[in-house]
C-alpha positions in Angstrom: -29.7 -208.2 61.5 -29.2 -210.9 58.9 -32.0 -210.0 56.5 -34.1 -206.9 55.7 -37.7 -207.4 56.8 -40.0 -208.0 53.9 -42.7 -205.7 55.2 -40.3 -202.8 54.9 -39.9 -203.3 51.2 -43.7 -203.8 50.9 -44.2 -200.5 52.3 -41.6 -198.9 50.2 -44.1 -196.7 48.2 -45.2 -195.1 51.4 -41.6 -194.6 52.4 -41.0 -192.9 49.1 -44.0 -190.7 49.5 -43.3 -189.6 53.1 -39.7 -188.8 52.2 -40.7 -186.9 49.1 -37.8 -188.3 47.1 -39.2 -187.2 43.8 -41.7 -188.2 41.2 -39.1 -190.0 39.1 -38.5 -192.6 41.9 -42.1 -192.8 42.8 -42.9 -193.8 39.1 -40.3 -196.5 39.4 -42.2 -198.2 42.2 -45.1 -199.3 40.0 -46.7 -202.6 40.9 -45.3 -204.3 37.9 -41.8 -203.0 38.4 -39.0 -205.2 37.4 -36.3 -206.4 39.9 -33.8 -204.0 38.4 -36.2 -201.1 38.9 -36.8 -202.1 42.5 -33.0 -202.3 43.1 -32.5 -198.9 41.5 -35.4 -197.4 43.6 -33.9 -198.8 46.9 -30.6 -197.4 46.0 -32.2 -194.0 45.4 -33.8 -194.2 48.8 -30.5 -195.0 50.6 -28.9 -192.2 48.7 -31.6 -189.8 49.7 -31.2 -190.7 53.5 -27.5 -190.2 53.1 -28.1 -186.8 51.6 -30.4 -186.0 54.5 -27.6 -186.9 57.0 -25.2 -184.5 55.2 -27.8 -181.7 55.3 -28.2 -182.0 59.0 -28.7 -184.4 61.8 -32.0 -182.9 62.8 -33.6 -183.2 59.4 -32.3 -186.7 59.1 -33.8 -187.7 62.5 -37.1 -186.1 61.5 -37.3 -188.1 58.4 -36.6 -191.2 60.2 -39.3 -190.5 62.8 -41.9 -189.8 60.0 -41.1 -193.0 58.2 -41.2 -195.1 61.4 -44.5 -193.6 62.3 -46.1 -194.4 58.9 -44.7 -197.9 58.9 -45.3 -198.6 62.5 -41.8 -199.8 63.3 -39.1 -198.8 65.8 -36.4 -196.3 64.7 -33.7 -198.7 65.7 -34.9 -201.2 63.2 -35.0 -198.7 60.4 -31.6 -197.4 61.2 -30.1 -200.9 61.2 -31.7 -201.7 57.9 -30.2 -198.5 56.3 -26.8 -199.0 57.9 -26.6 -202.6 56.6 -27.7 -201.6 53.1 -25.3 -198.6 52.9 -22.4 -200.8 54.1 -23.3 -203.4 51.5 -23.4 -200.8 48.8 -20.1 -199.4 49.8 -18.4 -202.8 49.8 -19.9 -203.7 46.4 -18.8 -200.5 45.0 -15.2 -200.9 46.4 -15.0 -204.4 45.1 -16.1 -203.2 41.7 -13.5 -200.4 41.7 -10.6 -202.7 42.6 -11.7 -205.3 40.1 -11.6 -202.6 37.2 -8.2 -201.5 38.5 -6.8 -205.1 38.5 -8.1 -205.9 35.1 -6.7 -202.6 33.8 -3.3 -203.5 35.2 -3.3 -206.9 33.6 -4.2 -205.4 30.2 -1.6 -202.6 30.6 1.1 -205.2 31.5 0.7 -207.0 28.3 1.3 -203.8 26.2 3.8 -202.0 28.5 7.0 -201.2 26.7 10.2 -199.5 27.8 12.8 -199.9 25.0 15.4 -198.0 27.1 15.3 -200.7 29.8 14.8 -203.9 27.8 17.9 -206.2 27.6 20.1 -204.3 30.2 21.1 -207.5 32.1 21.6 -209.4 28.9 23.7 -206.7 27.3 26.4 -207.1 29.8 26.4 -210.8 29.9 25.1 -211.0 33.4 22.2 -213.5 32.7 23.4 -217.1 32.9 21.5 -220.3 32.4 22.2 -224.0 32.5 25.7 -225.2 33.0 27.2 -221.5 32.9 24.8 -220.6 35.7 25.7 -223.8 37.7 29.4 -223.1 37.4 29.0 -219.4 38.4 26.9 -220.4 41.4 29.5 -222.9 42.6 32.2 -220.2 42.5 30.3 -217.2 44.0 27.3 -218.5 46.0 27.1 -216.9 49.5 28.4 -219.5 52.0 29.5 -221.7 49.2 32.1 -223.4 51.4 29.4 -224.5 53.8 27.3 -225.9 51.0 30.1 -227.5 48.9 28.5 -230.9 48.9 25.1 -229.7 47.9 26.5 -227.4 45.3 28.2 -230.4 43.6 24.7 -231.6 42.9 23.6 -228.4 41.5 23.9 -229.8 38.0 20.9 -231.9 38.8 18.8 -228.7 38.5 19.9 -228.2 34.9 18.0 -231.3 33.9 14.8 -230.6 35.8 13.4 -229.5 32.4 13.2 -233.3 31.6 10.9 -233.6 34.5 8.6 -230.7 33.5 9.4 -230.3 29.8 6.4 -229.1 27.8 4.5 -229.1 31.1 6.2 -225.8 32.1 3.1 -223.7 31.3 1.0 -225.7 33.6 3.7 -225.6 36.2 3.7 -221.8 36.1 -0.1 -221.8 36.4 0.0 -224.2 39.4 2.7 -222.0 41.1 0.8 -218.9 40.7 -2.4 -220.7 42.0 -0.6 -222.0 45.0 1.0 -218.7 46.0 -2.4 -216.9 45.5 -4.2 -219.4 47.7 -1.5 -219.2 50.4 -2.0 -215.3 50.6 -5.7 -215.1 49.8 -7.0 -214.5 53.3 -9.9 -212.0 53.3 -10.3 -210.4 49.8 -12.4 -207.6 51.3 -9.1 -206.1 52.3 -8.7 -205.1 48.7 -11.4 -202.5 49.0 -9.8 -199.1 49.1 -7.4 -197.9 46.4 -4.5 -195.7 46.3 -4.9 -192.6 48.5 -1.2 -191.9 49.4 2.2 -192.1 47.9 3.9 -195.5 48.0 5.9 -196.1 51.2 9.6 -196.8 51.2 10.7 -200.3 50.5 10.9 -202.2 53.9 10.9 -205.9 54.8 7.5 -207.3 54.4 6.6 -209.3 57.4 4.3 -212.3 57.1 0.8 -210.9 57.9 -0.5 -211.8 61.3 -4.1 -211.4 59.9 -5.5 -211.7 56.4 -5.9 -208.0 55.8 -3.2 -207.1 53.4 -3.9 -207.6 49.6 -1.2 -209.7 47.7 -0.7 -209.3 43.9 1.4 -211.6 41.6 3.5 -211.3 38.5 5.7 -213.8 36.9 9.3 -213.3 35.5 10.8 -215.7 33.2 13.3 -214.9 30.4 11.6 -217.1 27.9 8.4 -216.3 25.9 7.8 -219.8 24.4 5.5 -220.8 27.2 3.2 -217.9 26.8 0.7 -219.2 24.4 0.1 -222.5 26.2 -0.1 -220.6 29.5 -2.6 -218.2 28.2 -4.7 -221.2 26.9 -4.6 -222.8 30.4 -5.5 -219.5 32.1 -8.5 -219.0 29.8 -9.8 -222.3 30.8 -9.0 -222.0 34.5 -8.6 -218.3 35.3 -6.1 -217.4 38.0 -8.3 -214.4 39.0 -7.7 -210.8 39.2 -4.8 -210.9 41.7 -2.5 -212.3 39.0 -1.4 -209.3 37.0 0.6 -211.0 34.2 4.1 -211.9 33.3 7.2 -210.3 31.6 10.4 -211.7 30.1 12.5 -208.6 31.2 13.2 -207.9 34.8 14.0 -204.2 34.4 10.8 -203.6 32.5 8.7 -205.6 34.8 10.0 -203.6 37.9 9.4 -200.3 36.0 5.8 -201.3 35.4 5.3 -202.2 39.1 6.8 -198.9 40.3 5.3 -196.5 37.8 1.9 -198.1 36.9 0.9 -200.7 39.5 2.0 -199.2 42.8 0.4 -195.8 42.2 -3.0 -197.5 41.4 -2.9 -200.1 44.1 -1.6 -197.8 47.0 1.2 -198.3 49.5 0.0 -201.3 51.5 -0.5 -204.3 49.1 2.4 -206.7 48.8 3.7 -207.3 45.2 5.1 -210.7 44.5 7.5 -211.4 41.7 7.5 -215.1 41.1 10.5 -216.7 39.3 9.7 -220.2 38.0 12.2 -221.7 35.6 13.0 -225.1 34.0 16.8 -224.7 34.5 19.4 -223.2 36.6 19.5 -219.3 36.4 22.1 -216.9 37.8 22.0 -213.1 37.5 25.5 -212.1 38.3 25.1 -208.3 38.0 24.8 -206.5 41.3 21.3 -205.3 41.6 18.8 -203.7 44.1 15.2 -203.0 43.9 14.0 -199.4 44.0 12.5 -198.1 47.3 9.4 -196.9 45.4 8.5 -200.5 44.8 7.1 -200.6 48.3 6.3 -203.9 50.1 7.5 -206.8 47.9 8.5 -210.5 47.7 10.7 -212.3 45.2 9.9 -216.0 45.3 11.7 -218.8 43.4 11.6 -222.6 43.8 14.0 -225.3 45.0 15.3 -227.8 42.5 15.5 -231.6 42.9 18.9 -231.2 44.8 17.2 -228.8 47.3 19.2 -225.9 45.9 17.4 -222.8 44.6 16.8 -222.7 40.9 17.5 -219.0 40.7 20.5 -217.1 42.2 20.8 -213.3 42.2 23.4 -210.8 43.3 21.8 -208.5 45.7 24.3 -207.2 48.4 21.7 -205.0 50.2 20.2 -206.6 53.2 16.8 -204.9 52.6 16.6 -206.8 49.3 17.8 -210.1 50.8 15.2 -210.0 53.5 12.4 -210.2 50.8 13.8 -213.2 48.9 12.2 -216.5 49.2 13.8 -219.8 47.8 16.2 -217.5 45.8 19.9 -218.0 46.2 22.4 -215.2 46.8 25.7 -214.6 44.9 28.6 -212.5 46.0 29.4 -209.6 43.7 32.0 -210.5 41.1 35.5 -209.6 42.2 36.9 -206.4 40.9 40.6 -205.5 40.7 42.3 -202.2 39.9 45.6 -201.3 38.3 47.1 -198.2 39.9 50.0 -196.5 38.0 52.3 -193.5 38.2 55.1 -192.1 36.1 57.8 -189.7 36.9 60.1 -189.1 39.9 58.4 -188.4 43.4 61.0 -185.7 44.4 60.4 -183.3 47.3 59.2 -179.9 46.2 59.2 -181.0 42.5 56.6 -183.6 42.9 53.7 -181.9 41.0 56.0 -181.3 38.0 57.9 -184.6 37.9 55.3 -187.1 39.1 51.9 -188.0 37.5 49.3 -190.5 38.8 47.4 -192.1 35.9 43.7 -193.0 35.8 43.0 -196.3 37.6 42.2 -199.3 35.3 39.5 -201.6 36.6 39.1 -205.2 35.8 35.8 -207.0 36.5 36.0 -210.7 37.5 39.5 -211.1 35.9 41.3 -214.4 35.4 44.4 -213.1 37.1 43.6 -212.2 40.8 47.1 -212.1 42.7 48.2 -208.8 44.2 51.2 -207.5 42.2 53.5 -204.4 42.7 56.1 -203.1 40.3 58.7 -200.4 40.6 61.0 -199.2 37.8 62.7 -195.9 37.0 60.1 -193.3 36.3 57.3 -195.9 36.6 55.4 -197.8 39.3 52.2 -199.8 39.6 50.2 -201.8 42.0 47.5 -204.4 41.0 45.2 -204.9 44.0 41.5 -205.8 44.9 39.0 -203.0 44.6 35.6 -202.3 46.0 32.8 -204.0 44.1 30.6 -201.9 41.9 27.6 -200.5 43.7 24.4 -202.3 42.9 22.4 -200.9 40.0 18.7 -200.0 40.6 16.3 -202.3 38.7 13.7 -200.6 36.6 16.0 -197.6 35.8 18.2 -196.9 32.7 21.8 -197.8 33.1 22.7 -194.6 31.3 25.5 -194.0 28.8 
């Protein structure tokens, strides 16, 4: 039924009297009642019928029959009206709830602070930009040999700032808008907040139907574009599905895991967008925490067709969720193994000592070397890469 028959609302005072909802609601149904009073009264009626249903099916059916007899309508008509209105109220209430949650998350992201996490990538020199990033990508990009010709042009990406320049805030706004529109689908899917613990991180398949909510945040290491971006967003709001931006990747991931995911529930896909005006390489080996749940990391391709952002994420589960983001091999690691003494039978533990291994990360000298002298021996050989560090967690001492 598309619309509620007008005669039902005209006979609402009789409906209230028969139902014996209460004098408070009856008073609200005066002839000169305002639209707001009518809306409130209608809501009370629907709530009363819901209460009757909870008290017992027999009492509910008796009330429906009495109302239908007074109004001269079929029971099916009234039941359809009630069902339609209850569904509308539930949807409106759900949308209001999710809107409040999203607005709260956007506010909280602006003030979220984790001093123990900020700058962890920068502190070990793993965040490279411009020419340094381009050189590192040429050397350690996955399948670099197959892309040799294209990688020779990666320097073109460094100068993409000349194409966008001061327009970067507008570029970020347009990027977010484009991604949001691509995943908008049916926003009614947002109704229904967190009821379970987040699921483990798995590959997020492209939805076959528009039923999965998608939310977006932006990561960019600079803050200079924030004021102009905020100005643009005030004039043309991106909507509640855009949660905000951050200049620190660890802090952003911690927010998504500890604040956003518990409020949004396990199903929505969280998108980390990485727009940039120059080449970026994050050479530290990293992984996203399982508690992040379904996610995507999306970058952009530069003028040369090569990704603007490259990351080192050796785990396949992370790689499956990267879009237009290049992959780096872990930096090579070598180890110096040493011993002193004489390895004599039966006297080994008294005359022979193995020293602690000495590791070298991404060393200039990378040739296996072996040495042997009286009372001393060594071997300089490749070692296993450092396991990926979990983003959003403190590196520790």
